[in-house]
DRENGULO-37752 format. One record per atom (N, C-alpha, C): residue number from 0; residue in one letter; atom name; x, y, z. Coordinates in steps of 0.001 Angstrom, whole numbers, plus 500000, padded with zeros to 6 digits. Layout:
N
+-----+---------+-------+--------+--------+--------+
! num ! residuo ! atomo !     px !     py !     pz !
+-----+---------+-------+--------+--------+--------+
! NUM !       A !    CA !      X !      Y !      Z !
...
+-----+---------+-------+--------+--------+--------+
//
This chain:
117
+-----+---------+-------+--------+--------+--------+
! num ! residuo ! atomo !     px !     py !     pz !
+-----+---------+-------+--------+--------+--------+
!   0 !       M !     N ! 500840 ! 498825 ! 500000 !
!   0 !       M !    CA ! 500000 ! 500000 ! 500000 !
!   0 !       M !     C ! 500882 ! 501234 ! 500000 !
!   1 !       C !     N ! 500418 ! 502252 ! 499360 !
!   1 !       C !    CA ! 501118 ! 503528 ! 499261 !
!   1 !       C !     C ! 501165 ! 504210 ! 500621 !
!   2 !       S !     N ! 502233 ! 504944 ! 500907 !
!   2 !       S !    CA ! 502354 ! 505622 ! 502198 !
!   2 !       S !     C ! 501890 ! 507072 ! 502141 !
!   3 !       R !     N ! 501488 ! 507542 ! 500975 !
!   3 !       R !    CA ! 501006 ! 508916 ! 500878 !
!   3 !       R !     C ! 499652 ! 509056 ! 501563 !
!   4 !       T !     N ! 499360 ! 510248 ! 502059 !
!   4 !       T !    CA ! 498096 ! 510463 ! 502763 !
!   4 !       T !     C ! 496895 ! 510338 ! 501840 !
!   5 !       C !     N ! 497074 ! 510612 ! 500554 !
!   5 !       C !    CA ! 495934 ! 510494 ! 499637 !
!   5 !       C !     C ! 495537 ! 509044 ! 499432 !
!   6 !       C !     N ! 496443 ! 508123 ! 499657 !
!   6 !       C !    CA ! 496162 ! 506708 ! 499434 !
!   6 !       C !     C ! 496120 ! 505914 ! 500738 !
!   7 !       A !     N ! 496275 ! 506580 ! 501852 !
!   7 !       A !    CA ! 496350 ! 505882 ! 503139 !
!   7 !       A !     C ! 495036 ! 505171 ! 503444 !
!   8 !       D !     N ! 495157 ! 504086 ! 504171 !
!   8 !       D !    CA ! 493992 ! 503318 ! 504590 !
!   8 !       D !     C ! 493137 ! 504179 ! 505520 !
!   9 !       P !     N ! 491844 ! 504336 ! 505250 !
!   9 !       P !    CA ! 491005 ! 505191 ! 506073 !
!   9 !       P !     C ! 490677 ! 504603 ! 507430 !
!  10 !       G !     N ! 491126 ! 503406 ! 507715 !
!  10 !       G !    CA ! 490848 ! 502773 ! 509006 !
!  10 !       G !     C ! 489783 ! 501706 ! 508842 !
!  11 !       P !     N ! 489474 ! 501061 ! 509946 !
!  11 !       P !    CA ! 488500 ! 499981 ! 509865 !
!  11 !       P !     C ! 487113 ! 500512 ! 509533 !
!  12 !       A !     N ! 486458 ! 499847 ! 508628 !
!  12 !       A !    CA ! 485104 ! 500237 ! 508235 !
!  12 !       A !     C ! 484108 ! 499393 ! 509012 !
!  13 !       L !     N ! 482967 ! 499970 ! 509289 !
!  13 !       L !    CA ! 481901 ! 499248 ! 509949 !
!  13 !       L !     C ! 481207 ! 498425 ! 508871 !
!  14 !       T !     N ! 481406 ! 497107 ! 508896 !
!  14 !       T !    CA ! 480909 ! 496256 ! 507836 !
!  14 !       T !     C ! 479457 ! 495867 ! 508037 !
!  15 !       E !     N ! 478965 ! 495935 ! 509246 !
!  15 !       E !    CA ! 477567 ! 495612 ! 509496 !
!  15 !       E !     C ! 476989 ! 496624 ! 510468 !
!  16 !       D !     N ! 475674 ! 496653 ! 510523 !
!  16 !       D !    CA ! 475013 ! 497605 ! 511405 !
!  16 !       D !     C ! 475266 ! 497247 ! 512865 !
!  17 !       P !     N ! 475280 ! 498245 ! 513751 !
!  17 !       P !    CA ! 475410 ! 497969 ! 515187 !
!  17 !       P !     C ! 474241 ! 497100 ! 515663 !
!  18 !       S !     N ! 474439 ! 496369 ! 516751 !
!  18 !       S !    CA ! 473416 ! 495432 ! 517220 !
!  18 !       S !     C ! 472128 ! 496129 ! 517651 !
!  19 !       F !     N ! 472180 ! 497397 ! 518006 !
!  19 !       F !    CA ! 470980 ! 498112 ! 518442 !
!  19 !       F !     C ! 470173 ! 498686 ! 517275 !
!  20 !       L !     N ! 470658 ! 498546 ! 516054 !
!  20 !       L !    CA ! 470044 ! 499146 ! 514873 !
!  20 !       L !     C ! 469421 ! 498085 ! 513974 !
!  21 !       R !     N ! 468195 ! 498333 ! 513544 !
!  21 !       R !    CA ! 467513 ! 497454 ! 512585 !
!  21 !       R !     C ! 466968 ! 498318 ! 511455 !
!  22 !       R !     N ! 467201 ! 497898 ! 510240 !
!  22 !       R !    CA ! 466669 ! 498616 ! 509082 !
!  22 !       R !     C ! 465252 ! 498149 ! 508805 !
!  23 !       S !     N ! 464427 ! 499071 ! 508320 !
!  23 !       S !    CA ! 463064 ! 498754 ! 507912 !
!  23 !       S !     C ! 462821 ! 499458 ! 506579 !
!  24 !       P !     N ! 461726 ! 499162 ! 505904 !
!  24 !       P !    CA ! 461469 ! 499820 ! 504614 !
!  24 !       P !     C ! 461310 ! 501338 ! 504718 !
!  25 !       T !     N ! 460887 ! 501824 ! 505880 !
!  25 !       T !    CA ! 460634 ! 503263 ! 506035 !
!  25 !       T !     C ! 461712 ! 503995 ! 506830 !
!  26 !       G !     N ! 462764 ! 503301 ! 507240 !
!  26 !       G !    CA ! 463821 ! 503940 ! 508033 !
!  26 !       G !     C ! 464581 ! 502918 ! 508841 !
!  27 !       V !     N ! 464802 ! 503231 ! 510121 !
!  27 !       V !    CA ! 465498 ! 502307 ! 511018 !
!  27 !       V !     C ! 464806 ! 502320 ! 512374 !
!  28 !       T !     N ! 465007 ! 501241 ! 513139 !
!  28 !       T !    CA ! 464587 ! 501223 ! 514528 !
!  28 !       T !     C ! 465831 ! 501096 ! 515393 !
!  29 !       I !     N ! 465782 ! 501731 ! 516548 !
!  29 !       I !    CA ! 466919 ! 501761 ! 517462 !
!  29 !       I !     C ! 466451 ! 501262 ! 518815 !
!  30 !       S !     N ! 467120 ! 500248 ! 519353 !
!  30 !       S !    CA ! 466844 ! 499762 ! 520699 !
!  30 !       S !     C ! 467845 ! 500402 ! 521645 !
!  31 !       L !     N ! 467362 ! 500889 ! 522786 !
!  31 !       L !    CA ! 468275 ! 501504 ! 523734 !
!  31 !       L !     C ! 467761 ! 501371 ! 525155 !
!  32 !       H !     N ! 468674 ! 501510 ! 526095 !
!  32 !       H !    CA ! 468368 ! 501492 ! 527524 !
!  32 !       H !     C ! 468501 ! 502918 ! 528031 !
!  33 !       V !     N ! 467505 ! 503377 ! 528794 !
!  33 !       V !    CA ! 467465 ! 504763 ! 529257 !
!  33 !       V !     C ! 467648 ! 504832 ! 530767 !
!  34 !       Q !     N ! 468449 ! 505792 ! 531197 !
!  34 !       Q !    CA ! 468610 ! 506083 ! 532619 !
!  34 !       Q !     C ! 468089 ! 507501 ! 532861 !
!  35 !       P !     N ! 466856 ! 507618 ! 533380 !
!  35 !       P !    CA ! 466332 ! 508956 ! 533673 !
!  35 !       P !     C ! 466949 ! 509507 ! 534956 !
!  36 !       R !     N ! 466785 ! 510801 ! 535180 !
!  36 !       R !    CA ! 467319 ! 511496 ! 536364 !
!  36 !       R !     C ! 468820 ! 511295 ! 536531 !
!  37 !       S !     N ! 469517 ! 511262 ! 535442 !
!  37 !       S !    CA ! 470966 ! 511135 ! 535465 !
!  37 !       S !     C ! 471584 ! 512496 ! 535789 !
!  38 !       R !     N ! 472823 ! 512504 ! 536192 !
!  38 !       R !    CA ! 473519 ! 513772 ! 536466 !
!  38 !       R !     C ! 473744 ! 514579 ! 535201 !
!  39 !       R !     N ! 473936 ! 513879 ! 534096 !
!  39 !       R !    CA ! 474169 ! 514571 ! 532826 !
!  39 !       R !     C ! 473510 ! 513795 ! 531692 !
!  40 !       T !     N ! 473354 ! 514477 ! 530583 !
!  40 !       T !    CA ! 472759 ! 513877 ! 529399 !
!  40 !       T !     C ! 473868 ! 513345 ! 528509 !
!  41 !       A !     N ! 473753 ! 512072 ! 528132 !
!  41 !       A !    CA ! 474785 ! 511464 ! 527291 !
!  41 !       A !     C ! 474217 ! 510256 ! 526557 !
!  42 !       L !     N ! 474777 ! 509983 ! 525402 !
!  42 !       L !    CA ! 474440 ! 508807 ! 524611 !
!  42 !       L !     C ! 475739 ! 508058 ! 524364 !
!  43 !       A !     N ! 475743 ! 506758 ! 524661 !
!  43 !       A !    CA ! 476977 ! 505989 ! 524537 !
!  43 !       A !     C ! 476666 ! 504551 ! 524148 !
!  44 !       V !     N ! 477670 ! 503891 ! 523586 !
!  44 !       V !    CA ! 477585 ! 502471 ! 523271 !
!  44 !       V !     C ! 478365 ! 501729 ! 524336 !
!  45 !       S !     N ! 477726 ! 500744 ! 524963 !
!  45 !       S !    CA ! 478383 ! 499962 ! 526008 !
!  45 !       S !     C ! 479393 ! 499006 ! 525381 !
!  46 !       P !     N ! 480293 ! 498437 ! 526179 !
!  46 !       P !    CA ! 481242 ! 497457 ! 525641 !
!  46 !       P !     C ! 480552 ! 496246 ! 525003 !
!  47 !       E !     N ! 479326 ! 495948 ! 525447 !
!  47 !       E !    CA ! 478571 ! 494829 ! 524876 !
!  47 !       E !     C ! 477905 ! 495199 ! 523556 !
!  48 !       G !     N ! 477921 ! 496497 ! 523203 !
!  48 !       G !    CA ! 477351 ! 496944 ! 521949 !
!  48 !       G !     C ! 475939 ! 497488 ! 522054 !
!  49 !       T !     N ! 475415 ! 497637 ! 523263 !
!  49 !       T !    CA ! 474080 ! 498206 ! 523427 !
!  49 !       T !     C ! 474167 ! 499722 ! 523521 !
!  50 !       L !     N ! 473104 ! 500371 ! 523104 !
!  50 !       L !    CA ! 473040 ! 501823 ! 523157 !
!  50 !       L !     C ! 472406 ! 502236 ! 524474 !
!  51 !       K !     N ! 473053 ! 503171 ! 525175 !
!  51 !       K !    CA ! 472557 ! 503634 ! 526466 !
!  51 !       K !     C ! 472414 ! 505146 ! 526434 !
!  52 !       A !     N ! 471251 ! 505602 ! 526908 !
!  52 !       A !    CA ! 470974 ! 507035 ! 526966 !
!  52 !       A !     C ! 470768 ! 507434 ! 528417 !
!  53 !       A !     N ! 471465 ! 508461 ! 528840 !
!  53 !       A !    CA ! 471283 ! 509035 ! 530171 !
!  53 !       A !     C ! 470710 ! 510427 ! 529979 !
!  54 !       V !     N ! 469589 ! 510692 ! 530643 !
!  54 !       V !    CA ! 468952 ! 512004 ! 530537 !
!  54 !       V !     C ! 468662 ! 512540 ! 531932 !
!  55 !       T !     N ! 468716 ! 513846 ! 532076 !
!  55 !       T !    CA ! 468476 ! 514463 ! 533375 !
!  55 !       T !     C ! 466991 ! 514566 ! 533696 !
!  56 !       A !     N ! 466140 ! 514450 ! 532719 !
!  56 !       A !    CA ! 464702 ! 514584 ! 532921 !
!  56 !       A !     C ! 464143 ! 513423 ! 533745 !
!  57 !       P !     N ! 463140 ! 513702 ! 534580 !
!  57 !       P !    CA ! 462507 ! 512634 ! 535356 !
!  57 !       P !     C ! 461534 ! 511837 ! 534481 !
!  58 !       P !     N ! 461250 ! 510596 ! 534877 !
!  58 !       P !    CA ! 460322 ! 509779 ! 534089 !
!  58 !       P !     C ! 458865 ! 510100 ! 534429 !
!  59 !       E !     N ! 458492 ! 511342 ! 534290 !
!  59 !       E !    CA ! 457138 ! 511791 ! 534611 !
!  59 !       E !     C ! 456546 ! 512529 ! 533420 !
!  60 !       D !     N ! 455305 ! 512218 ! 533110 !
!  60 !       D !    CA ! 454573 ! 512892 ! 532037 !
!  60 !       D !     C ! 455304 ! 512868 ! 530698 !
!  61 !       G !     N ! 456081 ! 511827 ! 530439 !
!  61 !       G !    CA ! 456774 ! 511701 ! 529164 !
!  61 !       G !     C ! 457989 ! 512595 ! 528995 !
!  62 !       R !     N ! 458407 ! 513271 ! 530069 !
!  62 !       R !    CA ! 459552 ! 514189 ! 529928 !
!  62 !       R !     C ! 460851 ! 513463 ! 529616 !
!  63 !       A !     N ! 461077 ! 512296 ! 530213 !
!  63 !       A !    CA ! 462295 ! 511535 ! 529913 !
!  63 !       A !     C ! 462261 ! 511037 ! 528465 !
!  64 !       N !     N ! 461098 ! 510592 ! 528000 !
!  64 !       N !    CA ! 460975 ! 510136 ! 526611 !
!  64 !       N !     C ! 461272 ! 511275 ! 525641 !
!  65 !       D !     N ! 460736 ! 512464 ! 525918 !
!  65 !       D !    CA ! 461014 ! 513625 ! 525068 !
!  65 !       D !     C ! 462498 ! 513966 ! 525075 !
!  66 !       A !     N ! 463135 ! 513853 ! 526237 !
!  66 !       A !    CA ! 464568 ! 514145 ! 526344 !
!  66 !       A !     C ! 465396 ! 513122 ! 525564 !
!  67 !       V !     N ! 464981 ! 511865 ! 525589 !
!  67 !       V !    CA ! 465683 ! 510818 ! 524837 !
!  67 !       V !     C ! 465572 ! 511087 ! 523342 !
!  68 !       I !     N ! 464395 ! 511437 ! 522882 !
!  68 !       I !    CA ! 464204 ! 511734 ! 521459 !
!  68 !       I !     C ! 465068 ! 512916 ! 521041 !
!  69 !       A !     N ! 465113 ! 513961 ! 521863 !
!  69 !       A !    CA ! 465952 ! 515126 ! 521552 !
!  69 !       A !     C ! 467433 ! 514749 ! 521534 !
!  70 !       L !     N ! 467864 ! 513915 ! 522474 !
!  70 !       L !    CA ! 469262 ! 513479 ! 522536 !
!  70 !       L !     C ! 469638 ! 512661 ! 521308 !
!  71 !       V !     N ! 468798 ! 511711 ! 520931 !
!  71 !       V !    CA ! 469077 ! 510869 ! 519766 !
!  71 !       V !     C ! 469095 ! 511715 ! 518493 !
!  72 !       A !     N ! 468133 ! 512621 ! 518364 !
!  72 !       A !    CA ! 468089 ! 513486 ! 517177 !
!  72 !       A !     C ! 469355 ! 514327 ! 517073 !
!  73 !       N !     N ! 469762 ! 514916 ! 518169 !
!  73 !       N !    CA ! 470966 ! 515751 ! 518174 !
!  73 !       N !     C ! 472220 ! 514925 ! 517895 !
!  74 !       S !     N ! 472324 ! 513766 ! 518499 !
!  74 !       S !    CA ! 473518 ! 512929 ! 518334 !
!  74 !       S !     C ! 473658 ! 512389 ! 516916 !
!  75 !       F !     N ! 472550 ! 511981 ! 516316 !
!  75 !       F !    CA ! 472596 ! 511368 ! 514991 !
!  75 !       F !     C ! 472340 ! 512359 ! 513869 !
!  76 !       G !     N ! 472079 ! 513619 ! 514199 !
!  76 !       G !    CA ! 471898 ! 514643 ! 513181 !
!  76 !       G !     C ! 470626 ! 514500 ! 512375 !
!  77 !       V !     N ! 469535 ! 514130 ! 513039 !
!  77 !       V !    CA ! 468244 ! 514035 ! 512366 !
!  77 !       V !     C ! 467252 ! 514954 ! 513086 !
!  78 !       R !     N ! 466140 ! 515258 ! 512442 !
!  78 !       R !    CA ! 465121 ! 516094 ! 513068 !
!  78 !       R !     C ! 464339 ! 515285 ! 514096 !
!  79 !       K !     N ! 463927 ! 515945 ! 515174 !
!  79 !       K !    CA ! 463123 ! 515275 ! 516195 !
!  79 !       K !     C ! 461815 ! 514743 ! 515609 !
!  80 !       S !     N ! 461282 ! 515429 ! 514624 !
!  80 !       S !    CA ! 460004 ! 515014 ! 514040 !
!  80 !       S !     C ! 460095 ! 513685 ! 513288 !
!  81 !       T !     N ! 461300 ! 513221 ! 512977 !
!  81 !       T !    CA ! 461454 ! 511937 ! 512289 !
!  81 !       T !     C ! 461543 ! 510770 ! 513260 !
!  82 !       I !     N ! 461577 ! 511058 ! 514561 !
!  82 !       I !    CA ! 461742 ! 510018 ! 515577 !
!  82 !       I !     C ! 460443 ! 509836 ! 516342 !
!  83 !       S !     N ! 460053 ! 508576 ! 516522 !
!  83 !       S !    CA ! 458880 ! 508271 ! 517337 !
!  83 !       S !     C ! 459184 ! 507089 ! 518242 !
!  84 !       L !     N ! 458505 ! 507048 ! 519369 !
!  84 !       L !    CA ! 458661 ! 505971 ! 520338 !
!  84 !       L !     C ! 457741 ! 504827 ! 519935 !
!  85 !       K !     N ! 458311 ! 503659 ! 519659 !
!  85 !       K !    CA ! 457529 ! 502504 ! 519235 !
!  85 !       K !     C ! 457207 ! 501569 ! 520391 !
!  86 !       Q !     N ! 458132 ! 501398 ! 521317 !
!  86 !       Q !    CA ! 457942 ! 500504 ! 522468 !
!  86 !       Q !     C ! 458617 ! 501100 ! 523676 !
!  87 !       G !     N ! 458051 ! 500816 ! 524854 !
!  87 !       G !    CA ! 458711 ! 501170 ! 526095 !
!  87 !       G !     C ! 458389 ! 502540 ! 526639 !
!  88 !       A !     N ! 457179 ! 503029 ! 526433 !
!  88 !       A !    CA ! 456828 ! 504367 ! 526908 !
!  88 !       A !     C ! 457032 ! 504508 ! 528412 !
!  89 !       A !     N ! 456767 ! 503441 ! 529169 !
!  89 !       A !    CA ! 456911 ! 503497 ! 530620 !
!  89 !       A !     C ! 458037 ! 502591 ! 531115 !
!  90 !       A !     N ! 458907 ! 502146 ! 530214 !
!  90 !       A !    CA ! 460003 ! 501239 ! 530583 !
!  90 !       A !     C ! 461345 ! 501889 ! 530290 !
!  91 !       R !     N ! 462377 ! 501324 ! 530852 !
!  91 !       R !    CA ! 463724 ! 501851 ! 530593 !
!  91 !       R !     C ! 464289 ! 501337 ! 529271 !
!  92 !       D !     N ! 463866 ! 500158 ! 528852 !
!  92 !       D !    CA ! 464275 ! 499636 ! 527551 !
!  92 !       D !     C ! 463258 ! 500112 ! 526519 !
!  93 !       K !     N ! 463730 ! 500818 ! 525503 !
!  93 !       K !    CA ! 462852 ! 501455 ! 524531 !
!  93 !       K !     C ! 463258 ! 501091 ! 523108 !
!  94 !       V !     N ! 462311 ! 501231 ! 522205 !
!  94 !       V !    CA ! 462571 ! 501089 ! 520774 !
!  94 !       V !     C ! 462066 ! 502358 ! 520112 !
!  95 !       L !     N ! 462957 ! 503044 ! 519392 !
!  95 !       L !    CA ! 462625 ! 504253 ! 518662 !
!  95 !       L !     C ! 462622 ! 503947 ! 517175 !
!  96 !       S !     N ! 461733 ! 504600 ! 516450 !
!  96 !       S !    CA ! 461695 ! 504494 ! 514999 !
!  96 !       S !     C ! 462161 ! 505826 ! 514422 !
!  97 !       V !     N ! 463071 ! 505753 ! 513457 !
!  97 !       V !    CA ! 463558 ! 506949 ! 512778 !
!  97 !       V !     C ! 463167 ! 506814 ! 511311 !
!  98 !       T !     N ! 462353 ! 507744 ! 510835 !
!  98 !       T !    CA ! 461871 ! 507711 ! 509461 !
!  98 !       T !     C ! 462885 ! 508379 ! 508534 !
!  99 !       G !     N ! 463123 ! 507742 ! 507406 !
!  99 !       G !    CA ! 464053 ! 508284 ! 506419 !
!  99 !       G !     C ! 464609 ! 507177 ! 505558 !
! 100 !       E !     N ! 465599 ! 507507 ! 504765 !
! 100 !       E !    CA ! 466249 ! 506541 ! 503885 !
! 100 !       E !     C ! 467091 ! 505596 ! 504755 !
! 101 !       P !     N ! 466752 ! 504281 ! 504800 !
! 101 !       P !    CA ! 467444 ! 503353 ! 505697 !
! 101 !       P !     C ! 468958 ! 503296 ! 505502 !
! 102 !       V !     N ! 469400 ! 503292 ! 504254 !
! 102 !       V !    CA ! 470849 ! 503197 ! 503991 !
! 102 !       V !     C ! 471569 ! 504431 ! 504518 !
! 103 !       A !     N ! 471012 ! 505608 ! 504263 !
! 103 !       A !    CA ! 471639 ! 506849 ! 504717 !
! 103 !       A !     C ! 471614 ! 506949 ! 506239 !
! 104 !       L !     N ! 470502 ! 506562 ! 506855 !
! 104 !       L !    CA ! 470420 ! 506614 ! 508317 !
! 104 !       L !     C ! 471411 ! 505641 ! 508952 !
! 105 !       A !     N ! 471481 ! 504418 ! 508417 !
! 105 !       A !    CA ! 472414 ! 503426 ! 508954 !
! 105 !       A !     C ! 473856 ! 503908 ! 508810 !
! 106 !       A !     N ! 474175 ! 504553 ! 507692 !
! 106 !       A !    CA ! 475528 ! 505075 ! 507489 !
! 106 !       A !     C ! 475822 ! 506197 ! 508480 !
! 107 !       R !     N ! 474858 ! 507081 ! 508699 !
! 107 !       R !    CA ! 475037 ! 508199 ! 509629 !
! 107 !       R !     C ! 475225 ! 507703 ! 511064 !
! 108 !       I !     N ! 474415 ! 506720 ! 511456 !
! 108 !       I !    CA ! 474521 ! 506167 ! 512809 !
! 108 !       I !     C ! 475817 ! 505372 ! 512947 !
! 109 !       G !     N ! 476191 ! 504635 ! 511910 !
! 109 !       G !    CA ! 477458 ! 503908 ! 511942 !
! 109 !       G !     C ! 478644 ! 504841 ! 512093 !
! 110 !       E !     N ! 478581 ! 505985 ! 511431 !
! 110 !       E !    CA ! 479642 ! 506998 ! 511561 !
! 110 !       E !     C ! 479712 ! 507510 ! 513005 !
! 111 !       W !     N ! 478550 ! 507735 ! 513611 !
! 111 !       W !    CA ! 478513 ! 508193 ! 515005 !
! 111 !       W !     C ! 479128 ! 507125 ! 515915 !
! 112 !       V !     N ! 478806 ! 505851 ! 515674 !
! 112 !       V !    CA ! 479351 ! 504770 ! 516491 !
! 112 !       V !     C ! 480865 ! 504719 ! 516374 !
! 113 !       R !     N ! 481383 ! 504869 ! 515161 !
! 113 !       R !    CA ! 482848 ! 504859 ! 514981 !
! 113 !       R !     C ! 483509 ! 505998 ! 515733 !
! 114 !       G !     N ! 482839 ! 507148 ! 515802 !
! 114 !       G !    CA ! 483421 ! 508289 ! 516500 !
! 114 !       G !     C ! 483196 ! 508285 ! 518005 !
! 115 !       N !     N ! 482186 ! 507545 ! 518464 !
! 115 !       N !    CA ! 481840 ! 507581 ! 519883 !
! 115 !       N !     C ! 481831 ! 506231 ! 520564 !
! 116 !       G !     N ! 481990 ! 505178 ! 519820 !
! 116 !       G !    CA ! 481885 ! 503825 ! 520405 !
! 116 !       G !     C ! 483167 ! 503401 ! 520961 !
+-----+---------+-------+--------+--------+--------+
//
């Protein structure tokens, strides 16, 4: 392989989707574990490959769910209006649906995982 920067290996590529991501005809679904009333808001991938969201909002009147949607939208660079809660409205384990082009969404989320995982 060439040693010039124009030809350098870009690093390991994500060959498959993360375990928390599923593609669908209308977008992707994301499974995640939520920790409400956390000290800070953060989205991270655990060593086991699960997605974990920590939000400062309490789990009352849907405030934690709204905070999770805002966190995921901000982290993955999508609009909040494209994200909906599919499962787990009153549970810590949730499934979110993100509407859009599945290939583009999976690539965007995979890029985030490479930078933050």
